[in-house]
Backbone as a chain_set.jsonl record, in Angstrom:
{"seq": "HQPFTKMAYKAHRHLLNYCGHDTDQDDIDRAIGHTTAYNRVIGNSYTASVYLGLAALLDRSEDLTGRPLAFLSYGSGSVAEFFAGTVVAGYRERLRTDANRRAIERRTEVDHARYRDLHEWRFPADGGEHATPEQTTGPFRLAGISGHQRIYQAR", "coords": {"N": [[-9.666, -3.682, -4.321], [-6.914, -2.448, -2.709], [-4.082, -1.475, -2.816], [-2.899, 0.893, -2.224], [-4.689, 3.353, -0.511], [-5.589, 5.726, -1.697], [-5.885, 5.113, -4.336], [-8.221, 3.57, -4.367], [-10.144, 5.504, -3.786], [-9.837, 7.191, -6.008], [-10.565, 5.424, -8.079], [-13.237, 4.905, -7.412], [-14.328, 7.462, -7.658], [-13.881, 7.862, -10.408], [-15.546, 5.845, -11.473], [-18.066, 6.781, -10.614], [-18.159, 9.234, -12.023], [-18.094, 8.255, -14.647], [-20.531, 6.968, -14.751], [-22.205, 9.082, -14.619], [-22.801, 10.255, -12.158], [-22.795, 12.327, -9.182], [-19.753, 13.457, -7.688], [-19.185, 14.074, -5.022], [-17.062, 14.541, -2.276], [-17.747, 13.847, 0.38], [-19.822, 12.016, -0.052], [-18.415, 9.99, -1.345], [-16.636, 9.263, 0.695], [-18.492, 8.213, 2.54], [-19.379, 6.041, 1.066], [-17.137, 4.33, 0.623], [-15.408, 4.64, 2.733], [-15.342, 3.075, 5.155], [-14.192, 0.729, 4.23], [-11.539, 1.339, 3.851], [-10.264, 1.696, 6.239], [-8.457, -0.079, 7.723], [-6.465, -0.573, 5.816], [-5.454, 1.994, 5.403], [-3.949, 2.402, 7.667], [-2.158, 0.233, 7.73], [-0.899, 0.145, 5.22], [0.525, -0.713, 2.007], [-0.48, -3.866, 1.218], [-0.699, -5.628, -0.789], [-2.202, -8.469, -2.154], [-3.611, -9.104, 0.183], [-4.942, -6.777, 0.754], [-7.566, -6.699, -0.221], [-8.949, -8.377, 1.524], [-8.407, -7.193, 3.957], [-9.825, -4.868, 3.55], [-12.419, -5.928, 3.481], [-12.575, -6.971, 6.126], [-12.343, -4.576, 7.603], [-14.639, -3.224, 6.707], [-16.715, -4.948, 7.65], [-16.155, -4.87, 10.406], [-16.59, -2.18, 11.044], [-19.044, -1.246, 10.123], [-22.636, -0.739, 10.299], [-25.2, -3.246, 10.754], [-24.875, -5.518, 8.167], [-26.238, -7.669, 7.188], [-27.445, -9.781, 4.694], [-26.734, -8.061, 2.666], [-25.315, -7.448, -0.546], [-21.927, -7.86, -1.611], [-19.167, -6.759, -3.514], [-16.073, -7.701, -4.941], [-12.921, -6.772, -6.155], [-9.87, -7.546, -7.492], [-6.615, -7.116, -8.712], [-3.693, -7.885, -10.618], [-0.291, -7.404, -11.648], [0.422, -7.605, -15.134], [-1.963, -7.859, -16.564], [-3.999, -9.315, -15.179], [-6.868, -10.141, -13.361], [-9.323, -10.471, -10.769], [-12.725, -10.777, -10.178], [-15.284, -11.009, -7.907], [-18.217, -11.899, -6.028], [-20.246, -11.691, -3.055], [-22.564, -12.439, -0.403], [-23.519, -11.036, 2.634], [-23.907, -13.015, 5.432], [-26.49, -13.98, 7.776], [-25.893, -13.637, 11.254], [-23.208, -13.101, 11.148], [-22.007, -11.14, 12.683], [-21.516, -12.213, 15.2], [-19.228, -13.616, 14.765], [-17.215, -11.877, 14.244], [-13.936, -10.484, 14.583], [-13.136, -8.097, 15.764], [-11.811, -6.795, 17.987], [-9.476, -8.387, 18.14], [-8.429, -7.892, 15.608], [-7.825, -5.164, 15.805], [-5.931, -5.243, 17.888], [-3.896, -6.707, 16.633], [-3.118, -4.898, 14.671], [-2.184, -2.837, 16.299], [0.064, -3.987, 17.507], [2.036, -4.03, 15.661], [5.376, -3.518, 14.413], [7.406, -0.845, 13.691], [9.604, -0.501, 10.945], [12.698, 0.655, 9.659], [13.82, 2.081, 6.499], [16.137, 0.745, 5.592], [16.002, -1.719, 6.992], [13.596, -2.691, 5.95], [14.342, -3.051, 3.246], [16.283, -5.056, 3.59], [14.651, -7.176, 4.558], [12.933, -7.479, 2.373], [14.64, -8.271, 0.317], [15.776, -10.632, 1.19], [16.399, -14.097, 0.835], [15.687, -17.605, 1.01], [18.268, -20.059, 1.15], [18.855, -22.187, -1.663], [19.63, -24.812, -1.478], [18.441, -27.093, -0.52], [18.83, -27.752, 2.092], [18.521, -27.554, 5.729], [17.194, -24.714, 7.119], [16.775, -22.305, 9.478], [14.574, -19.659, 10.535], [14.76, -16.454, 12.113], [12.888, -15.543, 15.068], [10.758, -13.056, 14.545], [8.313, -11.908, 14.259], [4.952, -11.168, 15.446], [2.602, -12.54, 15.224], [0.091, -15.237, 15.364], [1.099, -17.437, 14.041], [4.14, -18.526, 12.484], [6.749, -18.458, 10.03], [8.984, -20.824, 10.411], [11.189, -21.946, 9.247], [12.969, -23.719, 6.647], [13.106, -26.896, 5.134], [14.487, -29.333, 3.193], [13.489, -28.089, 0.899], [10.907, -27.489, 1.684], [8.568, -25.453, 3.316], [8.444, -24.702, 6.777], [6.137, -24.247, 9.243], [5.205, -22.716, 12.355], [3.058, -22.774, 15.155], [2.391, -20.307, 17.569]], "CA": [[-8.229, -3.845, -4.181], [-6.421, -1.178, -2.191], [-2.67, -1.498, -2.45], [-2.83, 2.156, -1.5], [-6.104, 3.712, -0.422], [-5.948, 6.813, -2.605], [-6.297, 4.486, -5.576], [-9.617, 3.176, -4.215], [-10.955, 6.719, -3.902], [-9.788, 7.627, -7.41], [-11.351, 4.488, -8.886], [-14.654, 5.121, -7.116], [-14.682, 8.745, -8.283], [-13.926, 7.636, -11.846], [-16.753, 5.076, -11.755], [-19.211, 7.684, -10.472], [-18.143, 10.157, -13.169], [-18.427, 7.489, -15.846], [-21.967, 6.655, -14.698], [-22.959, 10.33, -14.578], [-23.196, 10.595, -10.789], [-22.043, 13.356, -8.47], [-18.541, 12.936, -7.042], [-18.977, 14.787, -3.768], [-16.113, 13.795, -1.445], [-18.447, 13.263, 1.529], [-20.532, 10.822, -0.529], [-17.408, 8.956, -1.599], [-16.186, 8.795, 2.01], [-19.547, 7.359, 3.1], [-19.496, 4.816, 0.264], [-16.002, 3.39, 0.735], [-14.542, 4.983, 3.864], [-15.148, 1.959, 6.091], [-13.331, -0.31, 3.653], [-10.132, 1.762, 3.803], [-9.78, 1.977, 7.597], [-7.272, -0.865, 8.092], [-5.429, -0.369, 4.806], [-4.831, 3.314, 5.622], [-2.988, 2.266, 8.763], [-1.169, -0.797, 7.436], [-0.16, 0.433, 4.003], [0.394, -1.649, 0.91], [-0.442, -5.274, 1.6], [-0.911, -6.386, -2.01], [-3.421, -9.275, -2.228], [-4.346, -9.046, 1.445], [-5.714, -5.535, 0.876], [-8.983, -7.002, -0.47], [-9.524, -8.981, 2.721], [-8.364, -6.16, 4.997], [-10.964, -4.004, 3.258], [-13.61, -6.637, 3.944], [-12.56, -6.996, 7.592], [-12.636, -3.224, 8.077], [-16.051, -2.958, 6.422], [-17.543, -5.713, 8.584], [-15.893, -4.405, 11.77], [-16.936, -0.778, 11.265], [-20.36, -0.897, 9.593], [-23.861, -1.241, 10.917], [-25.542, -4.585, 10.292], [-24.866, -5.694, 6.71], [-26.863, -8.948, 6.872], [-28.191, -9.844, 3.446], [-26.238, -7.101, 1.678], [-24.33, -7.979, -1.489], [-20.614, -7.222, -1.649], [-18.387, -7.078, -4.704], [-14.638, -7.645, -4.717], [-12.1, -6.71, -7.36], [-8.444, -7.571, -7.228], [-5.872, -7.23, -9.961], [-2.254, -8.019, -10.486], [0.44, -6.954, -12.833], [0.333, -8.558, -16.231], [-3.334, -7.966, -17.076], [-4.726, -10.367, -14.48], [-7.78, -9.588, -12.372], [-10.381, -11.329, -10.249], [-13.915, -10.098, -9.677], [-16.216, -11.974, -7.342], [-19.231, -11.278, -5.184], [-20.759, -12.485, -1.959], [-23.659, -11.85, 0.364], [-23.24, -11.119, 4.066], [-24.852, -13.966, 6.022], [-27.026, -13.719, 9.117], [-25.057, -14.133, 12.338], [-21.777, -12.807, 10.936], [-21.483, -10.248, 13.735], [-21.022, -13.036, 16.316], [-17.945, -14.189, 14.364], [-16.229, -10.821, 13.997], [-12.743, -10.453, 15.433], [-12.802, -6.675, 15.754], [-10.773, -6.494, 18.98], [-8.25, -9.071, 17.736], [-7.895, -7.161, 14.459], [-7.218, -3.918, 16.303], [-4.704, -5.585, 18.636], [-2.865, -7.091, 15.654], [-2.633, -3.66, 14.059], [-1.456, -2.069, 17.312], [1.337, -4.6, 17.914], [3.015, -3.969, 14.579], [6.632, -2.864, 14.733], [7.903, -0.032, 12.59], [10.952, -0.784, 10.477], [13.217, 1.732, 8.81], [13.961, 1.706, 5.095], [17.206, -0.248, 5.443], [15.483, -3.005, 7.47], [12.608, -3.113, 4.959], [15.072, -3.567, 2.079], [16.87, -6.338, 3.977], [13.579, -8.173, 4.591], [12.405, -7.644, 1.024], [15.627, -8.909, -0.556], [16.243, -11.878, 1.773], [15.928, -15.336, 0.207], [16.19, -18.854, 1.553], [19.198, -20.784, 0.28], [18.164, -23.169, -2.506], [20.433, -26.039, -1.473], [17.674, -28.213, 0.014], [19.196, -28.002, 3.487], [17.65, -27.042, 6.792], [17.522, -23.324, 7.411], [15.819, -21.71, 10.41], [14.389, -18.208, 10.471], [14.654, -15.87, 13.449], [11.55, -15.123, 15.506], [10.719, -11.6, 14.431], [6.941, -11.445, 14.09], [4.152, -11.313, 16.659], [1.345, -13.208, 14.903], [-0.123, -16.555, 15.963], [1.878, -18.413, 13.284], [5.35, -17.961, 11.904], [7.58, -19.294, 9.174], [10.099, -21.195, 11.28], [12.357, -22.305, 8.46], [12.779, -24.539, 5.461], [13.851, -28.15, 5.196], [14.232, -30.107, 1.99], [12.692, -27.24, 0.005], [9.553, -27.34, 2.202], [8.444, -24.454, 4.384], [8.038, -25.22, 8.081], [5.423, -23.217, 9.998], [5.0, -22.998, 13.77], [2.057, -22.012, 15.913], [2.994, -19.729, 18.784]], "C": [[-7.665, -2.491, -3.791], [-4.95, -1.252, -1.839], [-2.255, -0.167, -1.84], [-4.214, 2.781, -1.605], [-6.507, 4.848, -1.355], [-6.434, 6.245, -3.936], [-7.773, 4.075, -5.511], [-10.534, 4.391, -4.37], [-10.985, 7.221, -5.348], [-10.645, 6.721, -8.291], [-12.839, 4.7, -8.665], [-15.138, 6.427, -7.76], [-14.811, 8.588, -9.802], [-15.202, 6.877, -12.242], [-17.996, 5.964, -11.654], [-19.297, 8.66, -11.642], [-18.607, 9.449, -14.436], [-19.931, 7.21, -15.923], [-22.833, 7.899, -14.58], [-23.435, 10.75, -13.201], [-22.305, 11.686, -10.217], [-20.842, 12.721, -7.782], [-18.191, 13.746, -5.798], [-18.102, 13.943, -2.833], [-16.78, 13.165, -0.229], [-19.211, 11.999, 1.135], [-19.56, 9.674, -0.778], [-16.9, 8.389, -0.279], [-17.22, 7.873, 2.645], [-19.615, 6.024, 2.368], [-18.361, 3.842, 0.517], [-15.106, 3.635, 1.946], [-14.294, 3.855, 4.837], [-14.179, 0.925, 5.537], [-11.852, 0.062, 3.69], [-9.499, 1.905, 5.185], [-8.504, 1.212, 7.946], [-6.139, -0.645, 7.094], [-4.734, 0.977, 4.957], [-3.74, 3.228, 6.675], [-1.844, 1.328, 8.388], [-0.313, -0.448, 6.23], [-0.32, -0.689, 3.008], [0.56, -3.082, 1.397], [-0.756, -6.178, 0.414], [-2.234, -7.158, -1.944], [-4.247, -9.179, -0.948], [-5.212, -7.798, 1.565], [-7.199, -5.758, 0.624], [-9.635, -7.482, 0.821], [-9.421, -8.054, 3.928], [-9.51, -5.183, 4.8], [-12.264, -4.635, 3.73], [-13.678, -6.649, 5.469], [-12.916, -5.627, 8.158], [-14.106, -2.883, 7.862], [-16.946, -3.666, 7.428], [-17.378, -5.23, 10.015], [-16.497, -3.039, 12.045], [-18.356, -0.393, 10.848], [-21.486, -1.365, 10.501], [-24.153, -2.603, 10.304], [-25.658, -4.645, 8.768], [-25.527, -7.001, 6.278], [-27.701, -8.836, 5.598], [-27.697, -8.913, 2.351], [-25.235, -7.772, 0.737], [-23.032, -7.181, -1.409], [-19.912, -7.663, -2.921], [-16.916, -6.858, -4.389], [-13.933, -7.598, -6.063], [-10.65, -6.678, -6.924], [-7.736, -7.758, -8.553], [-4.396, -7.406, -9.646], [-1.581, -7.467, -11.717], [0.306, -8.012, -13.916], [-1.08, -8.821, -16.703], [-4.114, -9.129, -16.464], [-5.616, -9.701, -13.439], [-8.777, -10.649, -11.948], [-11.508, -10.43, -9.793], [-14.832, -11.178, -9.148], [-17.145, -11.24, -6.381], [-19.63, -12.241, -4.078], [-21.911, -11.758, -1.301], [-23.356, -12.069, 1.837], [-24.325, -11.978, 4.722], [-25.303, -13.524, 7.408], [-26.086, -14.329, 10.147], [-23.583, -13.804, 12.197], [-21.197, -11.984, 12.069], [-20.962, -11.035, 14.944], [-19.645, -13.623, 16.02], [-16.863, -13.141, 14.125], [-15.098, -10.895, 15.01], [-12.231, -9.016, 15.548], [-11.687, -6.347, 16.735], [-9.447, -7.147, 18.612], [-7.612, -8.361, 16.542], [-7.199, -5.884, 14.913], [-5.937, -4.192, 17.074], [-3.57, -5.959, 17.68], [-2.281, -5.856, 14.984], [-1.774, -2.876, 15.04], [-0.102, -2.678, 17.659], [2.366, -4.637, 16.791], [4.252, -3.207, 15.038], [7.113, -2.099, 13.512], [9.325, -0.463, 12.23], [11.411, 0.375, 9.606], [13.449, 1.202, 7.392], [15.023, 0.626, 4.906], [16.725, -1.639, 5.874], [14.455, -3.558, 6.48], [13.312, -3.722, 3.74], [15.698, -4.922, 2.392], [15.816, -7.451, 3.973], [13.079, -8.488, 3.187], [13.358, -8.444, 0.131], [16.104, -10.269, -0.05], [15.614, -13.069, 1.06], [16.484, -16.533, 0.968], [17.25, -19.414, 0.613], [18.439, -21.882, -0.467], [18.873, -24.515, -2.524], [19.694, -27.256, -0.928], [17.97, -28.531, 1.459], [18.161, -27.481, 4.464], [18.125, -25.652, 7.167], [16.412, -22.733, 8.281], [15.704, -20.212, 10.152], [14.28, -17.667, 11.882], [13.206, -15.522, 13.781], [11.508, -13.608, 15.493], [9.322, -11.05, 14.222], [6.145, -11.737, 15.357], [2.838, -12.04, 16.427], [1.248, -14.59, 15.52], [0.632, -17.677, 15.253], [3.115, -17.729, 12.747], [6.018, -18.971, 10.996], [8.851, -19.593, 9.956], [11.358, -21.552, 10.503], [11.962, -23.086, 7.23], [13.641, -25.778, 5.604], [13.49, -28.964, 3.962], [13.315, -29.38, 1.021], [11.236, -27.095, 0.462], [9.558, -26.322, 3.343], [7.912, -25.117, 5.656], [7.397, -24.067, 8.855], [5.235, -23.679, 11.432], [3.857, -22.163, 14.298], [2.759, -21.467, 17.146], [2.25, -20.178, 20.002]], "O": [[-7.912, -1.495, -4.471], [-4.595, -1.106, -0.67], [-1.341, -0.122, -1.016], [-4.838, 2.744, -2.665], [-7.666, 4.92, -1.763], [-7.297, 6.833, -4.588], [-8.496, 4.219, -6.497], [-11.579, 4.307, -5.015], [-12.034, 7.626, -5.849], [-11.373, 7.208, -9.157], [-13.62, 4.678, -9.616], [-16.226, 6.48, -8.334], [-15.742, 9.119, -10.407], [-15.857, 7.225, -13.225], [-18.877, 5.902, -12.512], [-20.376, 8.887, -12.19], [-19.412, 9.982, -15.2], [-20.526, 7.215, -17.001], [-24.054, 7.798, -14.456], [-24.383, 11.528, -13.088], [-21.204, 11.933, -10.709], [-20.909, 11.573, -7.342], [-17.025, 14.062, -5.563], [-18.377, 12.761, -2.626], [-16.416, 12.056, 0.16], [-19.246, 11.029, 1.892], [-19.853, 8.523, -0.457], [-16.749, 7.175, -0.142], [-16.857, 6.852, 3.229], [-19.879, 4.991, 2.982], [-18.599, 2.639, 0.616], [-14.14, 2.901, 2.155], [-13.169, 3.678, 5.305], [-13.427, 0.311, 6.294], [-10.996, -0.815, 3.571], [-8.309, 2.206, 5.286], [-7.549, 1.822, 8.428], [-4.977, -0.543, 7.488], [-3.543, 1.09, 4.669], [-2.72, 3.911, 6.577], [-0.686, 1.606, 8.699], [0.886, -0.723, 6.228], [-1.208, -1.529, 3.152], [1.609, -3.458, 1.92], [-1.046, -7.361, 0.592], [-3.281, -6.557, -1.702], [-5.476, -9.175, -1.012], [-6.123, -7.76, 2.391], [-8.022, -5.057, 1.213], [-10.733, -7.049, 1.171], [-10.257, -8.12, 4.829], [-10.105, -4.717, 5.772], [-13.113, -3.958, 4.311], [-14.73, -6.366, 6.042], [-13.708, -5.532, 9.096], [-14.746, -2.314, 8.746], [-17.844, -3.047, 7.999], [-18.352, -5.183, 10.766], [-16.883, -2.761, 13.181], [-18.819, 0.693, 11.195], [-21.319, -2.249, 11.341], [-23.422, -3.058, 9.425], [-26.441, -3.912, 8.164], [-25.395, -7.403, 5.122], [-28.533, -7.942, 5.444], [-28.19, -8.968, 1.224], [-24.405, -8.569, 1.174], [-23.045, -5.974, -1.168], [-20.049, -8.808, -3.351], [-16.56, -5.936, -3.656], [-14.31, -8.306, -6.997], [-10.261, -5.871, -6.08], [-8.218, -8.486, -9.421], [-3.932, -7.11, -8.545], [-2.231, -7.11, -12.7], [0.099, -9.189, -13.619], [-1.368, -9.911, -17.198], [-4.816, -9.846, -17.176], [-5.176, -8.804, -12.719], [-9.04, -11.604, -12.68], [-11.28, -9.437, -9.102], [-15.128, -12.148, -9.844], [-16.882, -10.107, -5.98], [-19.384, -13.445, -4.158], [-22.192, -10.601, -1.611], [-22.978, -13.169, 2.24], [-25.516, -11.698, 4.581], [-24.601, -12.799, 8.112], [-25.544, -15.414, 9.935], [-22.784, -14.192, 13.049], [-20.015, -12.115, 12.386], [-20.059, -10.567, 15.638], [-18.963, -14.082, 16.937], [-15.718, -13.487, 13.835], [-15.291, -11.318, 16.15], [-11.031, -8.765, 15.441], [-10.714, -5.691, 16.364], [-8.395, -6.524, 18.757], [-6.389, -8.242, 16.474], [-6.104, -5.569, 14.448], [-4.96, -3.457, 16.934], [-2.42, -5.573, 17.893], [-1.073, -5.785, 14.757], [-0.748, -2.314, 14.657], [0.802, -1.95, 18.069], [3.444, -5.209, 16.95], [4.184, -2.363, 15.932], [7.212, -2.66, 12.421], [10.14, -0.752, 13.106], [10.612, 0.995, 8.905], [13.29, 0.009, 7.132], [14.819, -0.311, 4.134], [17.009, -2.627, 5.197], [14.444, -4.758, 6.202], [12.92, -4.786, 3.261], [15.654, -5.834, 1.567], [16.059, -8.538, 3.448], [12.83, -9.648, 2.859], [12.91, -9.212, -0.721], [16.772, -10.993, -0.788], [14.43, -13.044, 0.724], [17.594, -16.49, 1.499], [17.138, -19.256, -0.602], [17.477, -22.438, 0.062], [18.734, -25.277, -3.481], [20.264, -28.346, -0.877], [17.417, -29.487, 2.005], [17.08, -27.033, 4.083], [19.294, -25.437, 7.487], [15.255, -22.671, 7.867], [16.62, -19.585, 9.62], [13.76, -18.35, 12.764], [12.402, -15.243, 12.892], [12.14, -12.951, 16.321], [9.158, -9.846, 14.026], [6.608, -12.464, 16.236], [2.03, -12.147, 17.349], [2.203, -15.07, 16.129], [0.788, -18.762, 15.814], [3.143, -16.51, 12.574], [5.873, -20.181, 11.17], [9.695, -18.717, 10.14], [12.465, -21.471, 11.035], [10.8, -23.117, 6.824], [14.756, -25.724, 6.125], [12.317, -29.247, 3.719], [12.456, -30.0, 0.392], [10.406, -26.617, -0.31], [10.433, -26.335, 4.21], [7.039, -25.983, 5.602], [8.032, -23.04, 9.094], [5.119, -24.874, 11.701], [3.702, -20.995, 13.94], [3.638, -22.126, 17.7], [2.605, -19.798, 21.117]]}, "num_chains": 1, "name": "protein.A"}
């Protein structure tokens, strides 16, 4: 979980110290550096940071076929998830490395005032139909709400 990447480095260093291992920065960078590549650019993405870390690892690493991976995600309120997986043969043919990079490159910077407006905006709760403006560039968008149900559109 990397809501901010410095936390991942601190956690890894703490784990190494706890287990009696050396905490050389170059070793830490080699161990987790690939997983932080997308999160370093995007910033705090909350739950998505686990999967951005996975995408970055798969996109940037040599062949990981058969290698075990562990995932840890936590939330406020003493809630956490830990799960594991194994990288399957043929995964490299399914990577979306170029699409991932293009998605990162087409992001639009927003200033603090715009961020606050987006963060504080809420749909009316009257059950009516309310459209949202087209303001994102992804393949899907939240087009509005109708009868308390979200309406999504493919682009």
